[in-house]
N, CA, C and O atoms as a CHARMM CRD file, in Angstrom:
* protein
*
  312
    1    1 THR  N    -77.34300 -41.44000  -5.41100 PROA 1      0.00000
    2    1 THR  CA   -77.08300 -41.05100  -6.39400 PROA 1      0.00000
    3    1 THR  C    -75.99100 -39.96300  -6.91700 PROA 1      0.00000
    4    1 THR  O    -75.48300 -39.28800  -6.02200 PROA 1      0.00000
    5    2 GLY  N    -75.57100 -39.70900  -8.22600 PROA 2      0.00000
    6    2 GLY  CA   -74.54000 -38.77400  -8.39500 PROA 2      0.00000
    7    2 GLY  C    -75.53900 -37.31300  -8.62900 PROA 2      0.00000
    8    2 GLY  O    -76.71800 -37.02600  -8.83600 PROA 2      0.00000
    9    3 PRO  N    -73.89400 -36.47700  -8.39700 PROA 3      0.00000
   10    3 PRO  CA   -74.41700 -35.15700  -8.85100 PROA 3      0.00000
   11    3 PRO  C    -75.21700 -34.24400 -10.04100 PROA 3      0.00000
   12    3 PRO  O    -75.62900 -33.10200 -10.24900 PROA 3      0.00000
   13    4 GLU  N    -75.12000 -35.80900 -10.77300 PROA 4      0.00000
   14    4 GLU  CA   -75.18300 -35.13700 -11.92500 PROA 4      0.00000
   15    4 GLU  C    -75.78000 -34.28500 -12.85900 PROA 4      0.00000
   16    4 GLU  O    -75.34700 -33.89700 -13.94400 PROA 4      0.00000
   17    5 SER  N    -77.41300 -33.91500 -11.97500 PROA 5      0.00000
   18    5 SER  CA   -78.79600 -32.68100 -12.03600 PROA 5      0.00000
   19    5 SER  C    -78.48800 -31.75500 -11.74200 PROA 5      0.00000
   20    5 SER  O    -79.09500 -30.84500 -12.30600 PROA 5      0.00000
   21    6 ASP  N    -77.57800 -31.39400 -10.88800 PROA 6      0.00000
   22    6 ASP  CA   -77.46700 -30.02200 -10.28700 PROA 6      0.00000
   23    6 ASP  C    -75.92900 -29.74000 -10.42300 PROA 6      0.00000
   24    6 ASP  O    -75.34700 -29.21100  -9.47600 PROA 6      0.00000
   25    7 THR  N    -75.36300 -30.01900 -11.38100 PROA 7      0.00000
   26    7 THR  CA   -73.70200 -29.67700 -11.86600 PROA 7      0.00000
   27    7 THR  C    -73.56600 -28.96300 -13.52100 PROA 7      0.00000
   28    7 THR  O    -74.08500 -29.33400 -14.57400 PROA 7      0.00000
   29    8 THR  N    -72.82300 -28.02500 -13.28300 PROA 8      0.00000
   30    8 THR  CA   -72.15400 -27.62900 -15.32900 PROA 8      0.00000
   31    8 THR  C    -70.61900 -27.88200 -15.25100 PROA 8      0.00000
   32    8 THR  O    -69.77600 -27.33800 -14.53700 PROA 8      0.00000
   33    9 GLU  N    -70.54900 -28.43000 -15.77500 PROA 9      0.00000
   34    9 GLU  CA   -69.15900 -29.22600 -16.25100 PROA 9      0.00000
   35    9 GLU  C    -68.83500 -28.59900 -17.80800 PROA 9      0.00000
   36    9 GLU  O    -69.52500 -28.35600 -18.79900 PROA 9      0.00000
   37   10 GLN  N    -67.21900 -28.46500 -17.41300 PROA 10     0.00000
   38   10 GLN  CA   -66.84500 -27.94900 -19.06200 PROA 10     0.00000
   39   10 GLN  C    -65.03600 -27.72700 -18.57600 PROA 10     0.00000
   40   10 GLN  O    -64.43500 -27.13600 -17.67800 PROA 10     0.00000
   41   11 PRO  N    -64.61500 -28.71900 -19.95300 PROA 11     0.00000
   42   11 PRO  CA   -63.15000 -28.76600 -19.41800 PROA 11     0.00000
   43   11 PRO  C    -62.20000 -27.29500 -19.25500 PROA 11     0.00000
   44   11 PRO  O    -62.55400 -26.18300 -19.64900 PROA 11     0.00000
   45   12 LEU  N    -61.13500 -27.57700 -18.68500 PROA 12     0.00000
   46   12 LEU  CA   -60.34400 -26.38900 -17.79600 PROA 12     0.00000
   47   12 LEU  C    -59.57900 -26.06100 -18.93300 PROA 12     0.00000
   48   12 LEU  O    -59.31400 -26.80200 -19.87900 PROA 12     0.00000
   49   13 SER  N    -59.17600 -24.63700 -18.72500 PROA 13     0.00000
   50   13 SER  CA   -58.08200 -23.94000 -19.52300 PROA 13     0.00000
   51   13 SER  C    -56.76300 -24.39700 -19.00200 PROA 13     0.00000
   52   13 SER  O    -56.21400 -24.36300 -17.90100 PROA 13     0.00000
   53   14 THR  N    -56.42000 -24.87900 -20.30100 PROA 14     0.00000
   54   14 THR  CA   -54.43400 -24.97500 -19.56700 PROA 14     0.00000
   55   14 THR  C    -53.90100 -23.99800 -20.26900 PROA 14     0.00000
   56   14 THR  O    -52.67200 -23.95000 -20.21700 PROA 14     0.00000
   57   15 THR  N    -54.50300 -23.10100 -20.99300 PROA 15     0.00000
   58   15 THR  CA   -53.54600 -21.54100 -21.47900 PROA 15     0.00000
   59   15 THR  C    -53.84600 -20.93500 -20.43500 PROA 15     0.00000
   60   15 THR  O    -54.68800 -21.05700 -19.54600 PROA 15     0.00000
   61   16 ALA  N    -52.25400 -19.62500 -20.90700 PROA 16     0.00000
   62   16 ALA  CA   -52.09100 -18.59900 -20.00200 PROA 16     0.00000
   63   16 ALA  C    -52.69900 -17.59900 -20.54600 PROA 16     0.00000
   64   16 ALA  O    -52.50100 -17.43600 -21.75000 PROA 16     0.00000
   65   17 ASP  N    -53.42800 -16.83300 -19.97000 PROA 17     0.00000
   66   17 ASP  CA   -53.71000 -15.27600 -19.88200 PROA 17     0.00000
   67   17 ASP  C    -52.82600 -14.64300 -20.31600 PROA 17     0.00000
   68   17 ASP  O    -51.71400 -15.11000 -20.56300 PROA 17     0.00000
   69   18 GLU  N    -53.28900 -13.03500 -20.54800 PROA 18     0.00000
   70   18 GLU  CA   -52.68500 -11.79400 -21.02500 PROA 18     0.00000
   71   18 GLU  C    -51.98800 -11.72600 -19.65600 PROA 18     0.00000
   72   18 GLU  O    -50.81300 -11.43600 -19.88200 PROA 18     0.00000
   73   19 THR  N    -52.19100 -11.86300 -18.36500 PROA 19     0.00000
   74   19 THR  CA   -51.05600 -12.02200 -17.34800 PROA 19     0.00000
   75   19 THR  C    -49.91400 -13.13700 -16.85100 PROA 19     0.00000
   76   19 THR  O    -49.09900 -13.19100 -15.93000 PROA 19     0.00000
   77   20 GLY  N    -50.29900 -13.98500 -17.95200 PROA 20     0.00000
   78   20 GLY  CA   -49.70000 -15.04200 -17.49400 PROA 20     0.00000
   79   20 GLY  C    -50.15500 -15.82400 -16.50800 PROA 20     0.00000
   80   20 GLY  O    -49.23000 -16.09300 -15.74200 PROA 20     0.00000
   81   21 SER  N    -51.12800 -16.28800 -16.20000 PROA 21     0.00000
   82   21 SER  CA   -52.09900 -16.96900 -14.93400 PROA 21     0.00000
   83   21 SER  C    -52.71700 -17.72700 -15.73300 PROA 21     0.00000
   84   21 SER  O    -53.28300 -17.40400 -16.77700 PROA 21     0.00000
   85   22 ARG  N    -52.60000 -19.00200 -15.14700 PROA 22     0.00000
   86   22 ARG  CA   -53.37300 -20.46400 -15.66400 PROA 22     0.00000
   87   22 ARG  C    -54.95500 -20.00800 -14.79500 PROA 22     0.00000
   88   22 ARG  O    -55.03100 -19.33200 -13.76900 PROA 22     0.00000
   89   23 GLU  N    -55.97700 -20.54900 -15.49000 PROA 23     0.00000
   90   23 GLU  CA   -56.93300 -20.89700 -15.19700 PROA 23     0.00000
   91   23 GLU  C    -57.00100 -21.66700 -13.80200 PROA 23     0.00000
   92   23 GLU  O    -57.50900 -21.33200 -12.73200 PROA 23     0.00000
   93   24 PHE  N    -56.39400 -22.68200 -14.14300 PROA 24     0.00000
   94   24 PHE  CA   -56.14100 -23.83900 -13.00300 PROA 24     0.00000
   95   24 PHE  C    -55.10900 -23.98600 -12.70200 PROA 24     0.00000
   96   24 PHE  O    -54.47100 -24.09500 -13.74900 PROA 24     0.00000
   97   25 GLN  N    -54.07600 -24.12000 -11.37800 PROA 25     0.00000
   98   25 GLN  CA   -53.17800 -24.90500 -10.78900 PROA 25     0.00000
   99   25 GLN  C    -53.20300 -26.11600 -10.00100 PROA 25     0.00000
  100   25 GLN  O    -53.75500 -26.19800  -8.90300 PROA 25     0.00000
  101   26 LEU  N    -52.45100 -27.27100 -10.72200 PROA 26     0.00000
  102   26 LEU  CA   -52.51300 -28.08800  -9.18200 PROA 26     0.00000
  103   26 LEU  C    -52.34900 -27.84300  -8.05200 PROA 26     0.00000
  104   26 LEU  O    -51.19400 -27.47300  -7.84000 PROA 26     0.00000
  105   27 PRO  N    -52.97400 -27.87200  -7.18400 PROA 27     0.00000
  106   27 PRO  CA   -52.30700 -28.23100  -6.11500 PROA 27     0.00000
  107   27 PRO  C    -51.27100 -28.76600  -5.51100 PROA 27     0.00000
  108   27 PRO  O    -51.08700 -29.96300  -5.73000 PROA 27     0.00000
  109   28 SER  N    -50.07400 -27.86700  -4.36000 PROA 28     0.00000
  110   28 SER  CA   -48.75000 -28.47400  -4.45900 PROA 28     0.00000
  111   28 SER  C    -48.32500 -29.95600  -4.11100 PROA 28     0.00000
  112   28 SER  O    -47.12700 -30.23000  -4.05800 PROA 28     0.00000
  113   29 VAL  N    -49.25400 -30.87900  -3.88200 PROA 29     0.00000
  114   29 VAL  CA   -49.49300 -32.25100  -3.27800 PROA 29     0.00000
  115   29 VAL  C    -49.02900 -32.82700  -4.65900 PROA 29     0.00000
  116   29 VAL  O    -48.25900 -33.77600  -4.51200 PROA 29     0.00000
  117   30 PHE  N    -49.31600 -32.47500  -6.06100 PROA 30     0.00000
  118   30 PHE  CA   -48.97400 -32.43100  -7.02600 PROA 30     0.00000
  119   30 PHE  C    -47.71800 -32.36900  -7.59700 PROA 30     0.00000
  120   30 PHE  O    -47.16600 -33.13600  -8.38700 PROA 30     0.00000
  121   31 SER  N    -47.35200 -31.35500  -7.08800 PROA 31     0.00000
  122   31 SER  CA   -45.27800 -30.98500  -7.25500 PROA 31     0.00000
  123   31 SER  C    -44.41400 -32.31800  -8.02200 PROA 31     0.00000
  124   31 SER  O    -43.67300 -32.43200  -8.99800 PROA 31     0.00000
  125   32 PHE  N    -44.83600 -32.99500  -7.23600 PROA 32     0.00000
  126   32 PHE  CA   -44.10300 -33.99900  -7.39500 PROA 32     0.00000
  127   32 PHE  C    -43.97600 -34.98500  -9.07700 PROA 32     0.00000
  128   32 PHE  O    -43.21000 -35.89500  -9.39400 PROA 32     0.00000
  129   33 LEU  N    -44.68000 -34.55100  -9.56800 PROA 33     0.00000
  130   33 LEU  CA   -45.24800 -34.93000 -11.04900 PROA 33     0.00000
  131   33 LEU  C    -43.96700 -33.96100 -12.32100 PROA 33     0.00000
  132   33 LEU  O    -43.42400 -32.85800 -12.25600 PROA 33     0.00000
  133   34 LEU  N    -43.94900 -34.63200 -12.93600 PROA 34     0.00000
  134   34 LEU  CA   -43.16000 -33.50500 -14.08200 PROA 34     0.00000
  135   34 LEU  C    -44.19300 -32.46700 -15.08200 PROA 34     0.00000
  136   34 LEU  O    -45.25200 -32.58100 -15.70000 PROA 34     0.00000
  137   35 PRO  N    -43.39500 -31.64600 -14.86900 PROA 35     0.00000
  138   35 PRO  CA   -44.56100 -30.65500 -15.69900 PROA 35     0.00000
  139   35 PRO  C    -45.22700 -31.32000 -17.05000 PROA 35     0.00000
  140   35 PRO  O    -46.20400 -30.69000 -17.45600 PROA 35     0.00000
  141   36 GLU  N    -44.88100 -32.44100 -17.78600 PROA 36     0.00000
  142   36 GLU  CA   -45.57500 -32.85000 -18.97100 PROA 36     0.00000
  143   36 GLU  C    -46.42800 -33.61500 -18.46000 PROA 36     0.00000
  144   36 GLU  O    -47.46500 -33.76100 -19.10800 PROA 36     0.00000
  145   37 GLU  N    -46.29800 -34.32500 -17.20000 PROA 37     0.00000
  146   37 GLU  CA   -47.44200 -35.09300 -16.37100 PROA 37     0.00000
  147   37 GLU  C    -48.18800 -34.07600 -15.84700 PROA 37     0.00000
  148   37 GLU  O    -49.33300 -34.46000 -15.60600 PROA 37     0.00000
  149   38 GLN  N    -47.99900 -32.97800 -15.58700 PROA 38     0.00000
  150   38 GLN  CA   -49.18600 -32.19400 -14.93300 PROA 38     0.00000
  151   38 GLN  C    -49.93600 -31.67100 -15.80200 PROA 38     0.00000
  152   38 GLN  O    -51.14800 -31.76400 -15.61100 PROA 38     0.00000
  153   39 GLU  N    -49.45900 -30.98800 -16.97600 PROA 39     0.00000
  154   39 GLU  CA   -50.26000 -30.74800 -18.44200 PROA 39     0.00000
  155   39 GLU  C    -51.41500 -32.03000 -18.43200 PROA 39     0.00000
  156   39 GLU  O    -52.62200 -31.93200 -18.21000 PROA 39     0.00000
  157   40 GLU  N    -50.83000 -32.93400 -18.66500 PROA 40     0.00000
  158   40 GLU  CA   -51.69000 -34.55800 -18.60000 PROA 40     0.00000
  159   40 GLU  C    -53.07700 -34.33500 -17.88700 PROA 40     0.00000
  160   40 GLU  O    -54.25400 -34.40300 -18.24300 PROA 40     0.00000
  161   41 PHE  N    -52.42400 -34.04500 -16.74300 PROA 41     0.00000
  162   41 PHE  CA   -53.40500 -34.45800 -15.45700 PROA 41     0.00000
  163   41 PHE  C    -54.28100 -33.53600 -16.06400 PROA 41     0.00000
  164   41 PHE  O    -55.26200 -34.04700 -16.60400 PROA 41     0.00000
  165   42 VAL  N    -54.15200 -31.94800 -16.13100 PROA 42     0.00000
  166   42 VAL  CA   -54.69400 -31.09000 -16.02200 PROA 42     0.00000
  167   42 VAL  C    -56.00500 -31.05700 -17.15800 PROA 42     0.00000
  168   42 VAL  O    -57.06300 -30.43700 -17.05100 PROA 42     0.00000
  169   43 SER  N    -55.61300 -31.81600 -18.11000 PROA 43     0.00000
  170   43 SER  CA   -56.09700 -31.33600 -19.87100 PROA 43     0.00000
  171   43 SER  C    -57.09700 -32.47000 -19.90500 PROA 43     0.00000
  172   43 SER  O    -57.88900 -32.48100 -20.84800 PROA 43     0.00000
  173   44 LYS  N    -57.18300 -33.77300 -18.66300 PROA 44     0.00000
  174   44 LYS  CA   -58.32100 -34.80600 -18.37500 PROA 44     0.00000
  175   44 LYS  C    -58.95800 -34.06800 -17.43600 PROA 44     0.00000
  176   44 LYS  O    -60.16600 -34.30400 -17.46000 PROA 44     0.00000
  177   45 ALA  N    -58.58000 -33.10400 -16.44600 PROA 45     0.00000
  178   45 ALA  CA   -59.77600 -32.55700 -15.32200 PROA 45     0.00000
  179   45 ALA  C    -60.53800 -31.60600 -16.33900 PROA 45     0.00000
  180   45 ALA  O    -60.43800 -31.00000 -17.40600 PROA 45     0.00000
  181   46 ARG  N    -61.64200 -31.99000 -14.91400 PROA 46     0.00000
  182   46 ARG  CA   -63.02700 -30.77500 -16.05900 PROA 46     0.00000
  183   46 ARG  C    -63.27700 -29.73000 -14.49100 PROA 46     0.00000
  184   46 ARG  O    -63.01000 -30.01600 -13.32300 PROA 46     0.00000
  185   47 SER  N    -63.71800 -28.82000 -14.91900 PROA 47     0.00000
  186   47 SER  CA   -64.58800 -27.51100 -14.10900 PROA 47     0.00000
  187   47 SER  C    -65.55400 -27.72500 -13.36800 PROA 47     0.00000
  188   47 SER  O    -65.44900 -26.71700 -12.67000 PROA 47     0.00000
  189   48 THR  N    -66.59700 -28.36000 -12.88700 PROA 48     0.00000
  190   48 THR  CA   -67.67400 -29.02200 -12.43100 PROA 48     0.00000
  191   48 THR  C    -68.02900 -27.78700 -11.03000 PROA 48     0.00000
  192   48 THR  O    -67.30700 -27.49500 -10.07700 PROA 48     0.00000
  193   49 THR  N    -69.13200 -27.37400 -11.32200 PROA 49     0.00000
  194   49 THR  CA   -70.27400 -26.59700 -10.09100 PROA 49     0.00000
  195   49 THR  C    -70.88600 -26.84600  -9.78000 PROA 49     0.00000
  196   49 THR  O    -71.97100 -26.54900 -10.28000 PROA 49     0.00000
  197   50 ILE  N    -70.79700 -27.74500  -8.49500 PROA 50     0.00000
  198   50 ILE  CA   -71.83600 -28.19900  -7.68100 PROA 50     0.00000
  199   50 ILE  C    -72.78100 -27.18100  -6.57400 PROA 50     0.00000
  200   50 ILE  O    -72.27200 -26.38100  -5.78800 PROA 50     0.00000
  201   51 GLU  N    -74.55400 -27.48300  -6.76300 PROA 51     0.00000
  202   51 GLU  CA   -74.88400 -26.49000  -6.08700 PROA 51     0.00000
  203   51 GLU  C    -74.45900 -27.03800  -4.49500 PROA 51     0.00000
  204   51 GLU  O    -73.62500 -27.91500  -4.26800 PROA 51     0.00000
  205   52 SER  N    -75.24200 -26.29800  -3.48400 PROA 52     0.00000
  206   52 SER  CA   -74.91100 -26.75600  -2.16100 PROA 52     0.00000
  207   52 SER  C    -76.08400 -27.62000  -1.91600 PROA 52     0.00000
  208   52 SER  O    -77.22600 -27.54400  -2.36800 PROA 52     0.00000
  209   53 GLY  N    -75.35900 -28.74400  -0.81700 PROA 53     0.00000
  210   53 GLY  CA   -76.53000 -30.13000  -0.49000 PROA 53     0.00000
  211   53 GLY  C    -77.01700 -30.98500  -1.67900 PROA 53     0.00000
  212   53 GLY  O    -78.16800 -31.38600  -1.85100 PROA 53     0.00000
  213   54 THR  N    -75.81800 -31.21900  -2.56300 PROA 54     0.00000
  214   54 THR  CA   -76.05100 -31.99300  -3.63200 PROA 54     0.00000
  215   54 THR  C    -75.13800 -33.01700  -3.05100 PROA 54     0.00000
  216   54 THR  O    -74.09300 -32.65400  -2.51200 PROA 54     0.00000
  217   55 PRO  N    -75.42300 -34.10400  -3.11700 PROA 55     0.00000
  218   55 PRO  CA   -74.38100 -35.40300  -2.65500 PROA 55     0.00000
  219   55 PRO  C    -73.27400 -35.46600  -3.80000 PROA 55     0.00000
  220   55 PRO  O    -73.65500 -35.57900  -4.96500 PROA 55     0.00000
  221   56 ILE  N    -71.87200 -35.39400  -3.49300 PROA 56     0.00000
  222   56 ILE  CA   -70.91700 -35.78500  -4.95900 PROA 56     0.00000
  223   56 ILE  C    -70.92100 -37.25000  -4.94700 PROA 56     0.00000
  224   56 ILE  O    -70.75500 -37.72100  -6.07200 PROA 56     0.00000
  225   57 ILE  N    -71.08700 -38.26900  -3.83900 PROA 57     0.00000
  226   57 ILE  CA   -70.85800 -39.56700  -4.02100 PROA 57     0.00000
  227   57 ILE  C    -71.48800 -40.13400  -2.68100 PROA 57     0.00000
  228   57 ILE  O    -71.22400 -39.73600  -1.54600 PROA 57     0.00000
  229   58 SER  N    -72.20700 -40.95200  -2.96700 PROA 58     0.00000
  230   58 SER  CA   -73.00700 -41.49800  -1.49100 PROA 58     0.00000
  231   58 SER  C    -71.87600 -42.76700  -0.81400 PROA 58     0.00000
  232   58 SER  O    -70.86800 -43.21100  -1.36300 PROA 58     0.00000
  233   59 GLU  N    -72.35900 -43.08200   0.33600 PROA 59     0.00000
  234   59 GLU  CA   -71.65100 -44.38500   0.66400 PROA 59     0.00000
  235   59 GLU  C    -72.41700 -45.43800   0.26900 PROA 59     0.00000
  236   59 GLU  O    -73.61400 -45.59100   0.50900 PROA 59     0.00000
  237   60 GLY  N    -71.38200 -46.47600  -0.61000 PROA 60     0.00000
  238   60 GLY  CA   -71.17700 -47.40600  -1.08400 PROA 60     0.00000
  239   60 GLY  C    -71.06300 -47.55800  -2.09200 PROA 60     0.00000
  240   60 GLY  O    -70.96900 -48.69500  -2.55300 PROA 60     0.00000
  241   61 GLU  N    -71.02000 -46.33400  -2.93000 PROA 61     0.00000
  242   61 GLU  CA   -70.75300 -46.03500  -4.44900 PROA 61     0.00000
  243   61 GLU  C    -69.52000 -46.21000  -4.62300 PROA 61     0.00000
  244   61 GLU  O    -68.76600 -45.68800  -3.80100 PROA 61     0.00000
  245   62 THR  N    -68.90900 -47.04800  -5.81800 PROA 62     0.00000
  246   62 THR  CA   -67.93500 -46.79100  -6.02000 PROA 62     0.00000
  247   62 THR  C    -67.27500 -45.25800  -6.79800 PROA 62     0.00000
  248   62 THR  O    -67.71200 -44.83200  -7.86700 PROA 62     0.00000
  249   63 GLY  N    -66.32500 -44.68700  -6.12000 PROA 63     0.00000
  250   63 GLY  CA   -65.99200 -43.27300  -6.93100 PROA 63     0.00000
  251   63 GLY  C    -64.80900 -43.46500  -7.98600 PROA 63     0.00000
  252   63 GLY  O    -63.84700 -44.23300  -7.96000 PROA 63     0.00000
  253   64 ASP  N    -65.24100 -42.41800  -9.01400 PROA 64     0.00000
  254   64 ASP  CA   -64.82600 -42.91500 -10.57800 PROA 64     0.00000
  255   64 ASP  C    -63.94500 -41.39400 -10.61100 PROA 64     0.00000
  256   64 ASP  O    -63.38300 -40.95400 -11.61400 PROA 64     0.00000
  257   65 SER  N    -63.97100 -40.91300  -9.63600 PROA 65     0.00000
  258   65 SER  CA   -63.84200 -39.52100  -9.89400 PROA 65     0.00000
  259   65 SER  C    -62.49200 -38.84800  -8.72900 PROA 65     0.00000
  260   65 SER  O    -62.21200 -39.32700  -7.63000 PROA 65     0.00000
  261   66 MET  N    -61.90400 -37.75700  -9.32400 PROA 66     0.00000
  262   66 MET  CA   -61.37400 -36.84200  -7.84400 PROA 66     0.00000
  263   66 MET  C    -61.74600 -35.65600  -7.75200 PROA 66     0.00000
  264   66 MET  O    -61.70400 -35.03400  -8.81400 PROA 66     0.00000
  265   67 TYR  N    -62.15000 -35.02600  -6.73200 PROA 67     0.00000
  266   67 TYR  CA   -62.65500 -33.46200  -6.43000 PROA 67     0.00000
  267   67 TYR  C    -61.25200 -32.98500  -6.10600 PROA 67     0.00000
  268   67 TYR  O    -60.34300 -33.67600  -5.64700 PROA 67     0.00000
  269   68 ILE  N    -61.20800 -31.40200  -6.48700 PROA 68     0.00000
  270   68 ILE  CA   -60.48100 -30.53200  -5.85000 PROA 68     0.00000
  271   68 ILE  C    -60.92400 -29.26300  -5.76200 PROA 68     0.00000
  272   68 ILE  O    -60.90600 -28.40900  -6.64800 PROA 68     0.00000
  273   69 ILE  N    -61.32900 -29.17300  -4.64500 PROA 69     0.00000
  274   69 ILE  CA   -62.38700 -27.81600  -4.27500 PROA 69     0.00000
  275   69 ILE  C    -61.58300 -26.82000  -3.71900 PROA 69     0.00000
  276   69 ILE  O    -60.85800 -26.68200  -2.73300 PROA 69     0.00000
  277   70 LYS  N    -62.19000 -25.76300  -5.28500 PROA 70     0.00000
  278   70 LYS  CA   -61.15100 -24.54000  -5.69400 PROA 70     0.00000
  279   70 LYS  C    -62.41700 -23.30800  -4.52800 PROA 70     0.00000
  280   70 LYS  O    -61.90000 -22.49700  -3.76000 PROA 70     0.00000
  281   71 ASN  N    -63.58600 -23.39900  -4.61400 PROA 71     0.00000
  282   71 ASN  CA   -64.27600 -22.11400  -3.63900 PROA 71     0.00000
  283   71 ASN  C    -65.20300 -22.64400  -2.87200 PROA 71     0.00000
  284   71 ASN  O    -66.16600 -22.70100  -3.63600 PROA 71     0.00000
  285   72 GLY  N    -65.60600 -23.15400  -1.65500 PROA 72     0.00000
  286   72 GLY  CA   -66.58100 -23.59800  -0.81400 PROA 72     0.00000
  287   72 GLY  C    -66.09100 -24.78800   0.61900 PROA 72     0.00000
  288   72 GLY  O    -65.28000 -24.60900   1.52800 PROA 72     0.00000
  289   73 VAL  N    -66.85600 -25.81700   0.34900 PROA 73     0.00000
  290   73 VAL  CA   -66.64000 -26.54300   1.65400 PROA 73     0.00000
  291   73 VAL  C    -67.21100 -27.99400   1.43500 PROA 73     0.00000
  292   73 VAL  O    -68.37400 -28.38100   1.32000 PROA 73     0.00000
  293   74 ALA  N    -66.20900 -28.55800   1.41900 PROA 74     0.00000
  294   74 ALA  CA   -67.15600 -30.34100   1.37900 PROA 74     0.00000
  295   74 ALA  C    -68.30900 -30.97200   2.86400 PROA 74     0.00000
  296   74 ALA  O    -67.97500 -30.23900   3.79400 PROA 74     0.00000
  297   75 ARG  N    -68.74200 -31.35100   3.07000 PROA 75     0.00000
  298   75 ARG  CA   -69.11700 -32.12400   4.12400 PROA 75     0.00000
  299   75 ARG  C    -69.11600 -33.97400   4.09300 PROA 75     0.00000
  300   75 ARG  O    -69.52500 -34.66800   3.16200 PROA 75     0.00000
  301   76 VAL  N    -68.78700 -34.24500   4.82900 PROA 76     0.00000
  302   76 VAL  CA   -68.17700 -35.77000   4.97700 PROA 76     0.00000
  303   76 VAL  C    -69.46600 -36.13100   5.93300 PROA 76     0.00000
  304   76 VAL  O    -69.83600 -35.58800   6.97400 PROA 76     0.00000
  305   77 VAL  N    -70.08900 -37.38600   5.11200 PROA 77     0.00000
  306   77 VAL  CA   -71.75700 -38.06200   6.44400 PROA 77     0.00000
  307   77 VAL  C    -71.61600 -39.16900   5.76500 PROA 77     0.00000
  308   77 VAL  O    -71.42900 -39.42100   4.57400 PROA 77     0.00000
  309   78 THR  N    -71.74800 -39.84700   6.80600 PROA 78     0.00000
  310   78 THR  CA   -71.70600 -41.38600   7.27100 PROA 78     0.00000
  311   78 THR  C    -72.84100 -41.64800   7.49100 PROA 78     0.00000
  312   78 THR  O    -73.15100 -42.77600   7.87400 PROA 78     0.00000
């Protein structure tokens, strides 16, 4: 099963705060995207907090999401 029961999800802010910094920036691996493509990507992204020990996806499940880990670590178990 997925992490739905132990997560908190909210849209990402794409607006700059008073210091000009953004709440979320794409990792440099996405630097090949045009600025408008980056904005579209971020507009569809959601911030999710997952409790420690909660599976993100289980072996054999079809994934329909991509996770960028902002804080913490993920362990791959097969």
